[in-house]
Each structure stands twice: as structure tokens, then as C-alpha cells.
C-alpha positions as CSV (number, residue, x, y, z in Angstrom):
1,M,54.5,-71.0,8.6
2,R,51.7,-70.3,11.0
3,L,52.1,-66.9,12.7
4,N,50.6,-68.2,15.9
5,S,52.6,-71.5,16.0
6,I,55.2,-72.0,18.8
7,R,57.9,-72.4,16.1
8,T,57.2,-68.9,14.8
9,K,56.8,-67.4,18.2
10,I,60.1,-68.8,19.6
11,T,62.1,-68.1,16.5
12,F,61.1,-64.5,16.1
13,S,61.1,-63.9,19.9
14,A,64.7,-65.2,20.1
15,L,65.9,-63.1,17.2
16,A,64.2,-60.0,18.7
17,V,65.7,-60.6,22.1
18,I,69.2,-61.1,20.6
19,L,69.0,-58.0,18.5
20,F,67.6,-55.9,21.3
21,S,70.2,-57.2,23.8
22,F,72.9,-56.5,21.3
23,L,71.9,-52.9,20.6
24,I,71.2,-52.1,24.3
25,S,74.4,-53.7,25.6
26,H,76.7,-52.0,23.0
27,L,75.0,-48.7,23.6
28,V,75.7,-49.0,27.3
29,I,79.2,-50.1,26.6
30,C,79.9,-47.1,24.3
31,L,78.5,-44.7,26.9
32,K,80.3,-46.1,29.9
33,S,83.4,-47.8,28.6
34,Y,85.4,-44.6,28.0
35,G,85.0,-43.4,31.6
36,D,85.3,-46.8,33.1
37,L,88.4,-47.8,31.1
38,K,90.0,-44.5,31.7
39,H,89.4,-44.7,35.4
40,Q,90.6,-48.3,35.5
41,L,93.7,-47.4,33.5
42,L,94.6,-44.5,35.8
43,K,94.0,-46.7,38.8
44,D,96.3,-49.4,37.4
45,E,99.0,-46.9,36.6
46,D,98.7,-45.4,40.1
47,I,99.3,-48.9,41.5
48,V,102.4,-49.3,39.2
49,L,103.6,-45.9,40.3
50,S,103.1,-46.8,44.0
51,K,105.2,-50.0,43.4
52,V,108.0,-47.9,42.0
53,A,107.8,-45.5,45.0
54,E,107.9,-48.5,47.3
55,N,111.0,-50.0,45.6
56,I,112.8,-46.6,45.8
57,N,111.7,-46.2,49.5
58,Y,113.4,-49.6,50.3
59,T,116.7,-48.1,49.2
60,L,116.2,-44.7,51.0
61,L,114.9,-46.3,54.2
62,D,117.9,-48.7,54.3
63,V,120.2,-45.7,54.0
64,K,118.4,-43.7,56.6
65,A,118.5,-46.7,59.0
66,I,122.3,-47.0,58.5
67,A,122.7,-43.3,59.0
68,D,120.7,-43.4,62.3
69,S,123.0,-46.1,63.6
70,I,126.2,-44.2,62.6
71,T,125.0,-40.9,64.2
72,I,124.6,-42.6,67.6
73,D,127.8,-44.6,67.4
74,S,129.8,-43.7,70.5
75,E,133.2,-44.4,68.8
76,I,132.4,-42.0,66.0
77,E,131.1,-39.4,68.4
78,S,134.4,-39.7,70.3
79,Y,136.3,-39.2,67.1
80,L,134.4,-36.0,66.3
81,R,134.9,-34.6,69.8
82,K,138.6,-35.2,69.7
83,T,140.6,-32.2,68.6
84,T,143.8,-32.9,66.6
85,Q,145.9,-30.8,64.3
86,K,144.7,-31.2,60.8
87,G,147.1,-33.2,58.7
88,S,149.0,-34.6,61.8
89,F,149.8,-38.3,62.2
90,E,147.3,-38.6,65.0
91,S,144.6,-37.0,62.9
92,Y,145.5,-39.5,60.1
93,R,145.5,-42.5,62.4
94,D,142.1,-41.6,64.0
95,S,140.6,-40.9,60.6
96,E,141.8,-44.3,59.3
97,I,140.2,-46.1,62.3
98,I,136.9,-44.4,61.6
99,R,137.3,-45.2,58.0
100,Q,137.6,-48.9,58.7
101,K,134.5,-48.7,60.9
102,L,132.6,-46.9,58.2
103,K,133.5,-49.7,55.8
104,L,131.7,-52.1,58.1
105,Y,128.6,-49.9,57.9
106,K,128.9,-49.7,54.2
107,S,128.9,-53.5,53.9
108,L,125.3,-53.4,55.4
109,G,124.0,-51.8,52.2
110,N,125.1,-53.0,48.8
111,K,123.6,-49.9,47.2
112,I,125.9,-47.5,49.0
113,Y,128.7,-45.9,47.1
114,S,130.5,-44.4,50.1
115,I,130.1,-43.2,53.7
116,S,131.9,-40.1,54.9
117,I,132.3,-38.3,58.2
118,I,133.2,-34.6,58.1
119,K,134.5,-32.8,61.2
120,Q,134.1,-29.2,62.0
121,N,137.7,-28.5,61.2
122,G,137.2,-30.0,57.7
123,D,138.8,-33.4,58.3
124,I,137.1,-36.1,56.2
125,S,137.0,-39.9,57.0
126,S,135.6,-41.7,54.0
127,T,135.3,-45.2,52.6
128,S,135.9,-43.7,49.1
129,N,139.3,-43.1,47.6
130,D,137.9,-41.2,44.7
131,G,139.6,-37.8,44.6
132,N,136.8,-36.2,42.6
133,Y,134.3,-37.3,45.1
134,L,136.4,-36.2,48.1
135,A,136.9,-32.8,46.5
136,V,133.1,-32.4,46.4
137,L,132.9,-33.4,50.1
138,S,135.6,-30.9,51.0
139,G,133.1,-28.2,50.0
140,E,130.7,-29.3,52.7
141,T,131.6,-26.7,55.2
142,N,128.2,-25.4,56.1
143,F,127.1,-27.3,59.2
144,D,124.0,-25.1,59.9
145,E,122.0,-25.9,56.8
146,D,118.9,-28.1,57.0
147,L,120.3,-31.6,56.6
148,D,118.8,-35.1,57.1
149,S,117.7,-35.1,53.4
150,F,118.6,-36.6,50.0
151,Y,119.8,-33.3,48.8
152,Q,122.4,-33.5,46.1
153,M,123.2,-35.5,43.0
154,I,126.6,-35.3,41.5
155,A,128.3,-36.9,38.5
156,L,131.9,-38.1,38.8
157,P,134.1,-39.2,35.9
158,S,135.0,-42.9,36.0
159,L,138.6,-44.0,36.0
160,N,138.5,-44.9,32.3
161,N,136.5,-41.8,31.4
162,S,134.0,-43.9,29.5
163,K,131.0,-43.1,31.6
164,S,130.4,-40.8,34.5
165,I,129.3,-42.2,37.9
166,K,126.2,-40.6,39.3
167,I,125.8,-40.4,43.0
168,V,122.9,-39.1,45.2
169,N,124.2,-37.8,48.5
170,Y,122.4,-38.1,51.8
171,S,123.6,-35.9,54.7
172,K,122.7,-35.9,58.4
173,K,124.0,-33.8,61.3
174,I,125.8,-35.5,64.1
175,Y,125.0,-34.0,67.5
176,D,126.8,-34.2,70.8
177,S,124.9,-36.7,73.0
178,N,125.8,-34.6,76.0
179,S,124.2,-31.5,74.4
180,Y,121.9,-32.0,71.5
181,K,122.2,-28.4,70.4
182,S,125.9,-28.9,69.8
183,I,126.8,-30.1,66.3
184,L,130.0,-32.2,66.2
185,G,130.0,-32.8,62.4
186,K,128.0,-34.4,59.7
187,L,127.5,-37.7,57.9
188,V,127.3,-37.9,54.1
189,I,126.2,-41.2,52.5
190,G,126.6,-41.5,48.7
191,I,124.0,-43.7,47.1
192,N,124.5,-45.3,43.7
193,Y,122.2,-43.5,41.3
194,D,121.5,-46.7,39.4
195,S,120.1,-48.3,42.6
196,I,117.4,-45.7,42.5
197,V,116.6,-45.6,38.8
198,N,116.6,-49.4,38.6
199,A,113.0,-49.2,40.0
200,F,112.0,-48.0,36.5
201,S,113.6,-50.9,34.6
202,A,110.6,-53.2,34.6
203,L,108.1,-50.6,33.4
204,D,106.4,-50.7,30.1
205,L,107.4,-47.6,28.2
206,E,105.4,-48.2,25.0
207,Y,102.9,-45.5,25.7
208,T,104.0,-44.0,29.1
209,R,106.8,-41.8,30.2
210,Y,108.1,-41.4,33.8
211,C,110.2,-38.9,35.7
212,L,111.5,-38.5,39.2
213,A,111.8,-35.0,40.6
214,S,113.1,-33.5,43.8
215,K,110.9,-31.5,46.1
216,S,112.5,-28.4,44.8
217,G,111.4,-29.2,41.2
218,E,114.7,-30.5,39.9
219,I,114.4,-33.5,37.4
220,I,116.4,-36.3,38.9
221,Y,115.6,-39.0,36.4
222,S,113.4,-39.3,33.3
223,T,112.6,-42.1,30.8
224,D,112.2,-39.5,28.1
225,S,114.4,-36.4,27.6
226,T,111.3,-34.4,26.7
227,L,110.2,-34.7,30.3
228,N,113.1,-32.5,31.3
229,E,111.2,-29.6,29.7
230,I,108.3,-29.9,32.2
231,S,107.8,-26.4,33.6
232,D,109.0,-25.7,37.1
233,N,105.6,-24.1,37.8
234,F,103.9,-27.4,36.9
235,L,106.1,-29.4,39.3
236,N,105.8,-26.8,42.0
237,S,102.0,-26.9,41.7
238,I,102.0,-30.7,42.1
239,I,104.3,-30.5,45.1
240,A,102.2,-27.8,46.7
241,Q,99.1,-30.0,46.7
242,G,100.8,-32.5,48.9
243,S,98.5,-35.4,47.9
244,S,100.0,-38.9,48.2
245,A,98.5,-39.9,44.8
246,T,96.9,-37.6,42.3
247,S,96.0,-37.5,38.7
248,F,95.6,-34.7,36.1
249,E,94.3,-34.4,32.6
250,T,95.9,-32.1,30.1
251,K,95.2,-31.5,26.4
252,D,97.4,-34.3,25.2
253,S,98.1,-36.5,28.3
254,F,96.8,-38.0,31.5
255,I,99.3,-37.4,34.3
256,V,99.5,-39.6,37.4
257,V,101.6,-38.2,40.4
258,N,102.8,-40.0,43.5
259,N,104.2,-38.2,46.5
260,D,104.8,-41.3,48.7
261,L,108.6,-41.2,48.6
262,E,110.3,-40.9,51.9
263,N,112.5,-38.0,51.0
264,G,109.8,-35.7,49.5
265,W,110.7,-36.5,45.9
266,I,107.8,-37.0,43.5
267,L,107.1,-39.5,40.8
268,V,105.3,-38.3,37.6
269,E,103.8,-40.5,34.9
270,L,102.5,-39.1,31.6
271,I,100.2,-41.3,29.4
272,S,99.5,-40.3,25.8
273,K,95.8,-39.6,25.3
274,N,95.9,-40.7,21.6
275,K,97.3,-44.1,22.5
276,I,94.7,-44.6,25.3
277,Y,91.9,-43.6,23.0
278,N,93.2,-46.1,20.4
279,R,93.3,-48.8,23.0
280,I,89.8,-48.1,24.2
281,W,88.2,-47.8,20.8
282,S,90.0,-50.9,19.4
283,G,88.6,-52.8,22.3
284,L,85.1,-51.5,21.6
285,L,85.4,-52.2,17.9
286,F,86.4,-55.7,18.6
287,T,83.4,-56.2,20.9
288,I,81.0,-54.8,18.3
289,V,82.4,-56.9,15.4
290,F,82.5,-60.0,17.6
291,G,79.0,-59.3,18.9
292,I,77.6,-59.0,15.3
293,I,79.2,-62.3,14.3
294,I,77.9,-64.1,17.3
295,M,74.4,-62.6,16.7
296,V,74.3,-63.8,13.1
297,I,75.6,-67.3,14.0
298,A,73.1,-67.5,17.0
299,S,70.2,-66.5,14.8
300,I,71.0,-69.2,12.2
301,I,71.4,-71.9,14.9
302,I,68.3,-70.9,16.7
303,A,66.2,-71.0,13.5
304,A,67.6,-74.5,12.7
305,I,67.0,-75.8,16.2
306,M,63.4,-74.4,16.3
307,L,62.5,-76.5,13.2
308,T,63.5,-79.7,14.9
309,V,62.6,-78.9,18.5
310,T,59.0,-77.8,17.8
311,T,58.3,-80.9,15.8
312,S,59.2,-83.0,18.9
313,I,57.2,-80.7,21.1
314,K,54.2,-81.2,19.0
315,K,54.5,-85.0,19.3
316,L,54.8,-84.6,23.1
317,R,51.8,-82.3,23.2
318,D,49.6,-84.8,21.3
319,A,50.6,-87.6,23.7
320,M,49.8,-85.5,26.7
321,K,46.3,-84.8,25.3
322,Q,45.7,-88.5,25.1
323,V,46.7,-88.9,28.8
324,A,44.5,-86.0,29.7
325,S,41.6,-87.8,28.1
326,G,42.2,-90.8,30.4
327,D,44.3,-93.1,28.1
328,L,47.1,-94.3,30.4
329,N,48.4,-96.7,27.8
330,T,49.9,-93.9,25.7
331,S,53.6,-93.9,24.9
332,I,55.8,-91.7,22.7
333,E,59.0,-92.3,20.9
334,I,61.3,-89.3,20.0
335,K,64.9,-89.8,18.7
336,S,66.5,-86.3,18.9
337,N,69.5,-87.0,21.2
338,D,68.6,-84.0,23.4
339,E,66.4,-83.0,26.3
340,I,63.3,-83.5,24.3
341,E,64.2,-87.2,23.9
342,E,64.9,-87.4,27.6
343,L,61.6,-85.7,28.3
344,S,59.7,-88.2,26.2
345,Q,61.5,-91.0,28.1
346,V,60.5,-89.4,31.3
347,F,56.9,-89.1,30.0
348,N,56.8,-92.8,29.2
349,T,58.3,-93.6,32.6
350,M,55.9,-91.3,34.3
351,I,52.9,-93.1,32.7
352,Q,54.3,-96.5,33.6
353,N,54.9,-95.3,37.2
354,I,51.4,-93.9,37.4
355,N,50.0,-97.3,36.4
356,N,52.3,-99.0,38.9
357,L,51.5,-96.5,41.6
358,I,47.7,-97.0,41.2
359,E,48.3,-100.7,41.7
360,A,50.8,-100.2,44.5
361,V,48.7,-97.8,46.4
362,A,46.0,-100.4,46.9
363,I,48.6,-102.9,48.0
364,E,50.5,-100.5,50.3
365,E,47.2,-99.3,51.8
366,K,46.4,-102.9,52.7
367,K,49.9,-103.4,54.2
368,R,49.6,-100.2,56.2
369,K,46.4,-101.4,57.7
370,N,48.0,-104.7,58.6
371,Y,51.1,-103.0,60.1
372,E,48.9,-100.6,62.1
373,M,47.3,-103.6,63.6
374,I,50.7,-105.1,64.3
375,T,51.8,-101.8,65.9
376,L,48.8,-102.0,68.2
377,L,49.9,-105.6,69.1
378,T,53.3,-104.2,70.1
379,Q,51.7,-101.9,72.5
380,I,50.2,-102.8,75.8
381,N,48.2,-106.0,75.4
382,P,45.5,-107.2,77.8
383,H,47.6,-110.0,79.2
384,F,50.4,-107.6,80.1
385,I,47.8,-105.5,82.0
386,Y,46.5,-108.6,83.7
387,N,50.0,-109.6,84.9
388,T,50.7,-106.0,86.0
389,L,47.5,-105.8,88.1
390,S,48.2,-109.2,89.5
391,S,51.5,-107.8,90.7
392,V,49.7,-104.9,92.3
393,I,47.5,-107.4,94.3
394,Y,50.6,-109.3,95.3
395,L,52.5,-106.1,96.4
396,A,49.4,-104.9,98.3
397,R,49.3,-108.1,100.3
398,Q,52.9,-107.5,101.2
399,G,52.3,-103.9,102.1
400,R,54.8,-102.6,99.5
401,T,53.0,-99.3,99.0
402,K,55.9,-97.5,97.2
403,D,56.3,-100.3,94.7
404,I,52.6,-100.2,94.0
405,I,52.6,-96.5,93.4
406,D,55.7,-96.7,91.1
407,L,54.1,-99.6,89.2
408,I,50.7,-98.0,88.7
409,V,52.2,-94.6,87.8
410,S,54.4,-96.3,85.1
411,L,51.4,-98.3,83.8
412,I,49.3,-95.1,83.6
413,R,52.0,-93.3,81.7
414,M,52.3,-96.2,79.2
415,M,48.6,-96.3,78.7
416,Q,48.4,-92.5,78.2
417,R,51.0,-92.7,75.5
418,T,49.3,-95.6,73.8
419,I,45.9,-93.9,73.9
420,S,46.9,-90.3,73.2
421,Y,49.3,-90.7,70.3
422,S,48.4,-92.1,66.9
423,E,51.3,-90.8,64.8
424,E,53.7,-93.3,63.2
425,F,56.7,-91.5,64.7
426,A,57.7,-90.3,68.1
427,I,60.7,-88.3,69.4
428,L,63.5,-90.4,70.9
429,K,63.0,-88.8,74.3
430,E,59.4,-90.0,74.5
431,E,60.4,-93.5,73.4
432,L,63.1,-93.7,76.1
433,E,60.6,-92.5,78.7
434,Y,58.2,-95.3,77.6
435,I,61.0,-97.9,77.9
436,N,61.8,-96.6,81.4
437,D,58.2,-97.1,82.5
438,Y,58.1,-100.5,81.0
439,I,61.4,-101.5,82.7
440,T,60.1,-100.1,86.0
441,I,57.1,-102.5,85.8
442,Q,59.1,-105.5,84.8
443,K,61.7,-104.9,87.6
444,I,59.0,-104.7,90.2
445,R,57.5,-108.0,88.8
446,Y,60.8,-109.9,88.5
447,G,63.0,-108.1,91.0
448,D,66.4,-106.7,90.3
449,V,67.5,-109.4,87.9
450,F,68.3,-106.9,85.2
451,N,69.4,-103.3,84.8
452,L,68.8,-100.9,82.0
453,V,71.7,-98.6,80.8
454,V,71.0,-95.9,78.2
455,K,73.8,-94.3,76.4
456,T,72.8,-91.2,74.3
457,D,73.3,-87.5,73.9
458,K,70.7,-84.9,74.8
459,D,71.2,-83.4,71.4
460,F,69.5,-86.5,70.0
461,D,66.3,-86.1,72.2
462,E,64.2,-84.5,69.4
463,Y,65.1,-86.9,66.7
464,K,62.2,-89.0,65.5
465,I,62.0,-92.8,65.3
466,P,59.1,-95.2,64.6
467,R,56.8,-95.3,67.6
468,M,57.0,-98.4,69.8
469,I,60.1,-99.7,67.8
470,L,62.2,-100.2,70.9
471,Q,59.8,-101.9,73.3
472,P,59.6,-105.2,71.5
473,L,63.4,-105.4,71.3
474,V,63.7,-104.7,75.0
475,E,61.0,-107.2,75.8
476,N,62.9,-109.9,73.8
477,S,66.1,-109.0,75.7
478,I,64.3,-109.6,79.0
479,F,62.4,-112.8,78.3
480,H,64.8,-114.5,75.9
481,G,68.1,-113.2,77.1
482,I,68.2,-112.3,80.8
483,L,65.5,-114.3,82.6
484,P,66.5,-117.7,81.1
485,K,70.1,-116.9,82.3
486,E,68.8,-117.2,86.0
487,E,71.3,-114.5,87.1
488,P,71.4,-110.7,87.0
489,G,72.0,-109.1,83.6
490,V,72.3,-105.8,81.9
491,I,70.3,-104.4,78.9
492,T,72.0,-101.5,77.1
493,I,70.4,-99.0,74.7
494,E,72.9,-97.0,72.8
495,V,72.1,-94.1,70.4
496,K,74.7,-92.6,68.0
497,K,74.7,-90.3,65.0
498,N,76.6,-91.0,61.8
499,D,76.2,-88.4,59.1
500,N,72.5,-88.2,58.4
501,K,71.6,-91.5,60.1
502,L,70.6,-92.3,63.7
503,L,72.1,-95.6,64.9
504,L,70.3,-97.4,67.7
505,S,71.4,-100.7,69.4
506,I,69.7,-102.8,72.1
507,S,72.0,-105.4,73.6
508,D,71.9,-107.8,76.5
509,D,74.4,-110.1,78.2
510,G,71.9,-113.0,78.3
511,I,72.1,-116.5,77.1
512,G,72.3,-115.6,73.4
513,M,71.3,-118.0,70.6
514,E,72.6,-120.4,68.0
515,E,73.2,-119.1,64.5
516,C,70.6,-121.3,63.0
517,S,68.0,-120.1,65.5
518,L,68.9,-116.5,64.6
519,K,68.5,-117.2,60.9
520,N,65.1,-118.7,61.4
521,I,64.0,-115.7,63.5
522,M,65.3,-113.3,60.8
523,D,63.4,-115.3,58.1
524,G,60.2,-115.1,60.2
525,S,59.8,-118.8,60.5
526,T,60.3,-118.9,64.3
527,P,58.7,-116.0,66.1
528,F,59.7,-114.9,69.6
529,R,57.3,-115.8,72.4
530,G,57.0,-113.9,75.7
531,S,56.9,-115.6,79.1
532,D,53.2,-114.7,79.2
533,K,52.6,-117.1,76.3
534,Y,51.6,-114.3,73.9
535,I,53.3,-114.2,70.5
536,N,55.4,-111.0,70.2
537,I,55.5,-109.1,66.9
538,G,58.8,-110.7,65.9
539,L,61.9,-109.3,64.3
540,K,60.6,-110.0,60.8
541,N,57.7,-107.7,61.5
542,I,59.9,-105.0,62.8
543,M,62.0,-105.1,59.6
544,N,58.8,-105.0,57.4
545,R,57.7,-101.9,59.3
546,L,61.0,-100.2,58.8
547,K,60.9,-101.0,55.1
548,L,57.4,-99.7,54.8
549,L,58.4,-96.4,56.5
550,Y,61.9,-95.9,54.9
551,G,62.0,-98.0,51.7
552,E,65.6,-99.2,51.3
553,N,67.0,-96.3,53.3
554,Y,67.5,-98.2,56.6
555,S,69.5,-101.1,58.0
556,F,68.7,-103.8,60.6
557,E,71.0,-106.4,62.0
558,I,71.1,-108.9,64.9
559,K,74.3,-110.3,66.3
560,S,74.2,-113.1,68.9
561,E,76.7,-115.4,70.6
562,V,75.7,-118.3,72.9
563,G,76.5,-117.5,76.5
564,K,77.5,-113.9,75.8
565,G,74.3,-112.1,74.7
566,T,72.4,-110.6,71.8
567,T,72.6,-107.2,70.1
568,A,69.9,-105.8,67.7
569,E,71.0,-102.8,65.7
570,F,69.2,-100.6,63.3
571,A,69.8,-97.3,61.5
572,V,67.2,-94.9,60.2
573,P,67.4,-91.5,58.5
574,I,67.3,-88.5,60.8
575,E,63.9,-86.8,60.9
């Protein structure tokens, strides 16, 4: 194997790039992945914790909303203002009425265990008939404490004593609406404990532990009993920071804390470091092993491919040397079923196209010269100038000075455009101005036997079309459509845009023509003739000019009906 051959260079270069990329990429991964993965993991867990807080808040906010409605209920306020002897029938009746009303409020929240109203005299109206729970409420005699909080969790034995019922109480003072400093009583809403802790049911507990603590540091719920041993000082330090979402790192764990709960409770998540490290390093190990396997396989494949590819490249190189020496009859055959084979086919096609192009250039150059001459013939010819000047003499004898000025100004502008511009294309605005000057001259010559209507959009003004492409079609409309009709007519030029094509149509309401005559004109066998006996360029020549300029990327069509008129339409790419 030659050391300076392309095969050797590509093979060893590819292997060196693969090995270098592998070493650098895995070095960077090892240096950055720990911090990035740890950061992403903590971020993901913070999102999970925020979702738990959001679910708990749904419950708490629903309860607070119901409590707010109850505390401003006028019927309940009247009940609290009313003074009755405790234990009397009237007291029992009023309490029962309020109890029924509280049941209606209770039906608004399916997570509510009970709703109770406690009067200053100790009377209780409650939706609950649980004596144990009512006994707890009977101890709620302090109306001056700071309420409006989820402050107490109690456990009640169930009726079958198989499992206790846990309830979280929410209390709120009820003020006299006439004097907001006067307390009439208080509201206590018992919330089912399970409705709060259900927010933890969907969590993955494989390597994480969660707990819910009150703002005083009391553990309300934990997924692991060991969390109950978290020191009060630690929880108090978290509460004191007051951050809505924080994270800590201890010797054995990562700790994520969320303080977004509506009632000041905090959510704490502990993630085992050992398990996180195992997760990180197992991912890195998999990446390294997978990378080594891919590198080995890639090296083998590259080496094999190089043996076949470079052989084909050598054949292609030799063929190109022959072309460089001037041999345009060279061809190459490679059967590799890949891009090199396609390249050889393209090479052969390119050589063939070069030969065809050399021949076509000579032919197209000759055609271009011919069409340049044809283009000149479509411009102002001497006979047109002669007729125009004859009209000037006629108008002068009649003293029609204004018509003479209009005619000469239009003729000068037409001649200026013919002399000053040699480009093959002109913008649409210029071509329409040229047509307006041409129409002005013809209307002065023949009178108001025809009118020109132009339908276009100013946005099309700067689009380019072949120069002098409209004038022959307008001339044909005048001399072969309107004038033979011997009555006034209308010539309409309409310009539209369709995707990337500019559509132009020139129509008249003249005498029209037979289908056979139209076919002969399109074939070029019967050219148009103007009234001044000069042969016009003909529609066949216009089509040839369009084909020369646009190849097959154009369209040209003529529609005609005897007695109704003729329409010539063509479409060209937007320039």
C-alpha cells in the first residue's frame, strides 16, 4: 500500500478522526455528565414536587373557597347572633336548620369529611354524627387564637375499629358583618386525610422518599417511616429560608424542598446519592462500551469501503485526465451501485452534453441573430413612420394642433424606446406605456373605432417580459379584429399572477376567425398581414421567440370565435 495514495490517506485519516472524536467526546462526557445529570435530575424532581404541591393546593383552595362562602352567609350569621338557651328545643331546631345548610355546602366538595359551626356559647352545628369527632370540636373554645389555617390533624377510630380515620381540620373565624372586630363564632372544616396524601400515590418510590410537614415542623405524612426522624432543626431551617423551591445536598442524599403549598406546609424529597451515582455511571458505562463497539465496526467498514471506492475514483481520475487533454470522446463504466457509479454516469452525460452544447451553441447563436432581426421587424418599421407622418400632414391641414402634438409625442416616445434599449427584456410598466403610445397614434389615424382597456395590478409593474411582445398582438387585434368589423370595438390587456408565472392575455371583440384559419396561423403557414401591406412577425415567430427565451417553461394559446373576437394568452416565468 502506497503511503501517499488516497486509499491510505482516507483510511488512516478516518480511523484517526474516529479515535480522536471518541476520546475527546467521552472525556467531555465524563467531566460534564455528573454535574449536568445531577442538575437535570434535581430539576425534574423539583417539577414532580411542584406537581404534588399543585394537586394538594387544589384540595386546600377548594376548602378555603367553601369556607369563605360560609363565613359570609347571612343565614349562618343570623344563627350565630341569635342567643338561645343551650340545650333548649329552639337551640336544637336552629342548629338542625344550619346543619342542613352545611350539608349543602359539604356537597360542593367531595373531599370534605364534615363542616361544623361553633357558637360562642359552645353550641355545635355539624354535618358529622361521629361522637368522637364532635368531642374534639367541643374543646374548640378559644375564639381568639390565630385561625384561618390548616392547623390540626386528628385520628378517629372507625365504627368497626379496623382502621382509624385521619382528618385535617381547617378553622376560620366568623365575624359580625356589622362590626368586623366582633367574633360571632368559628367554622371548622374537616378534610379527609387521604384526599391530601393521594397526591403522592403516583410517585416513583424506588429511590426517592417524600414527606409533608407543617410550618411548625410536624410531620404530617411520609412515604418512609425513617423520615419521621428528620430533626426539627432541619425542618425549621428550611421553613426559615422561605424559598418557594430549594435543594440541598447532604452526605448521603440530595434534598429537594417545595414551599408552594397554600397553607404554609412544606414538601420534602430525599434522593439517595448512591442510587443516583449508580444511575449516572451506568449510563456513562453504556455510552463508553457502545462507543467502542461502534468505533470498531466503523473502522472495519471504512477500511473495506476504501478498498472499493478508491479503485473507482482512480478510474474516474484517469478518464478526467483524458478529457483534460482534449479527448471529448472519452467514456467510463463503473458498476458499484453507489454515488461513484452515479458520478461516472454524470461524467458520461456531461461529456455528451458538452459535445451537444458545442453544436447547439452554433445553432442557437444563428437563431438568436435571426430572432434579433425579427425583433427589430416587430418594432417601428418605415412604413408605419410614413403613415404616421402622413397623418400629421392631414391633421395639420385640418388645424388639429392638439392631435398633432399627441401623435408626435407618442411617436417620439416609441422611437426613443426602440433606439435606447437593446435588452431582450423590459418591465411590464414600460411595455404598457409603449402600447399606450401605439394606441394613441392608431386612434388618431382611425378615429375612436376602438378602445384599449388594461387590467393589471401595480404590484406587477416591475415584472419583466420579452420586449415588444405585446405590440404585434395588439396590432393584429386592431387590423384583423376591430377594423374589419366596421364598428367600434374594445381591445383588452389583462395581467394576472399564478404562483411563479405571469399570465397575459390580449383580447378583442372583433370579427374572429375560423378554426382552420387559426390552425394555419399557429402552424406558420398563413402569416398575418397589416393594413399597410407589410407582413407582421406572425404568431409562430412569437412562439419561437418565447421558446428561445424560456425553453419549455412557457405557454401560448389563441382562442377565437367568428363574430365574437379573438384572445391570445401566454404565460412566462416571473423575472
